[in-house]
C-alpha positions as CSV (number, residue, x, y, z in Angstrom):
1,M,96.1,109.4,75.3
2,H,95.6,113.1,75.9
3,E,97.4,115.4,73.6
4,F,98.6,118.5,75.5
5,D,99.3,121.5,73.2
6,D,102.3,123.8,73.8
7,E,100.2,126.4,75.6
8,V,99.1,123.8,78.2
9,L,102.7,122.4,78.5
10,E,104.2,125.9,78.9
11,C,101.6,126.8,81.5
12,F,102.5,123.7,83.5
13,L,106.3,124.2,83.2
14,E,106.0,127.8,84.3
15,N,103.7,127.1,87.3
16,Q,104.5,123.5,88.4
17,L,105.9,124.7,91.7
18,Q,102.4,125.7,92.8
19,L,101.7,122.0,93.2
20,F,105.1,120.3,93.6
21,P,108.0,121.2,95.9
22,E,110.5,121.0,93.0
23,N,110.3,120.9,89.2
24,V,109.1,117.6,87.9
25,A,109.7,118.6,84.2
26,E,112.2,120.8,82.4
27,T,111.1,120.4,78.8
28,L,107.8,120.3,76.9
29,D,108.4,116.6,76.2
30,E,109.0,115.9,79.9
31,A,105.9,117.9,80.8
32,A,103.8,116.0,78.4
33,E,105.0,112.6,79.6
34,F,104.5,113.7,83.3
35,L,101.0,115.0,82.6
36,E,100.0,111.8,80.8
37,D,101.4,109.7,83.7
38,C,99.4,111.5,86.3
39,M,96.2,111.5,84.2
40,A,96.0,115.3,84.0
41,V,93.0,116.7,82.1
42,V,92.3,119.9,80.3
43,V,88.8,121.4,80.6
44,D,87.2,124.3,78.8
45,S,85.6,126.2,81.6
46,L,85.4,126.8,85.3
47,E,82.1,124.8,85.3
48,E,84.0,121.8,83.9
49,V,86.6,122.2,86.7
50,I,83.8,122.0,89.3
51,E,82.2,119.0,87.5
52,F,85.6,117.3,87.5
53,F,86.1,117.7,91.2
54,E,82.5,116.5,91.9
55,E,83.0,113.4,89.7
56,E,86.3,112.7,91.6
57,G,84.4,112.9,94.9
58,I,86.4,116.0,96.1
59,D,84.3,118.0,98.5
60,M,83.8,121.4,97.1
61,E,80.8,122.3,99.2
62,G,80.9,126.0,100.2
63,A,83.9,126.7,98.0
64,D,83.5,129.7,95.7
65,E,84.9,130.0,92.2
66,D,88.0,131.9,93.4
67,E,88.8,129.2,96.0
68,I,88.4,126.5,93.4
69,L,90.7,128.3,91.0
70,E,93.3,128.8,93.8
71,A,93.5,125.0,94.3
72,S,97.1,124.0,93.8
73,E,96.1,121.3,91.2
74,V,94.2,123.8,89.0
75,F,96.3,125.7,86.4
76,D,94.8,128.6,84.5
77,I,96.1,128.3,80.9
78,G,95.0,131.8,80.2
79,D,92.7,131.2,77.2
80,G,89.6,130.0,79.1
81,R,90.9,126.5,79.6
82,Y,92.2,124.9,82.8
83,L,94.7,122.1,83.4
84,I,93.9,119.9,86.4
85,V,96.8,117.8,87.7
86,Q,96.3,115.3,90.5
87,G,99.6,115.4,92.4
């Protein structure tokens, strides 16, 4: 089980509408439960975001770093880490 720290959970709560049409969580506990259910991952760098997409078989060919970071399932936590949520 992944442990999501408060920074990750708050980032998701604040930005969840970038991926979902309506809020899927209202509290930190709900956010943690939701992220565990959808197998979200936290990675430590943009390079790891790219590796994750490649491992998942998501075609990133020709996408630059900005386009990757603008993907709706990528959340910039703000401390160098990224949360990836597969909606």
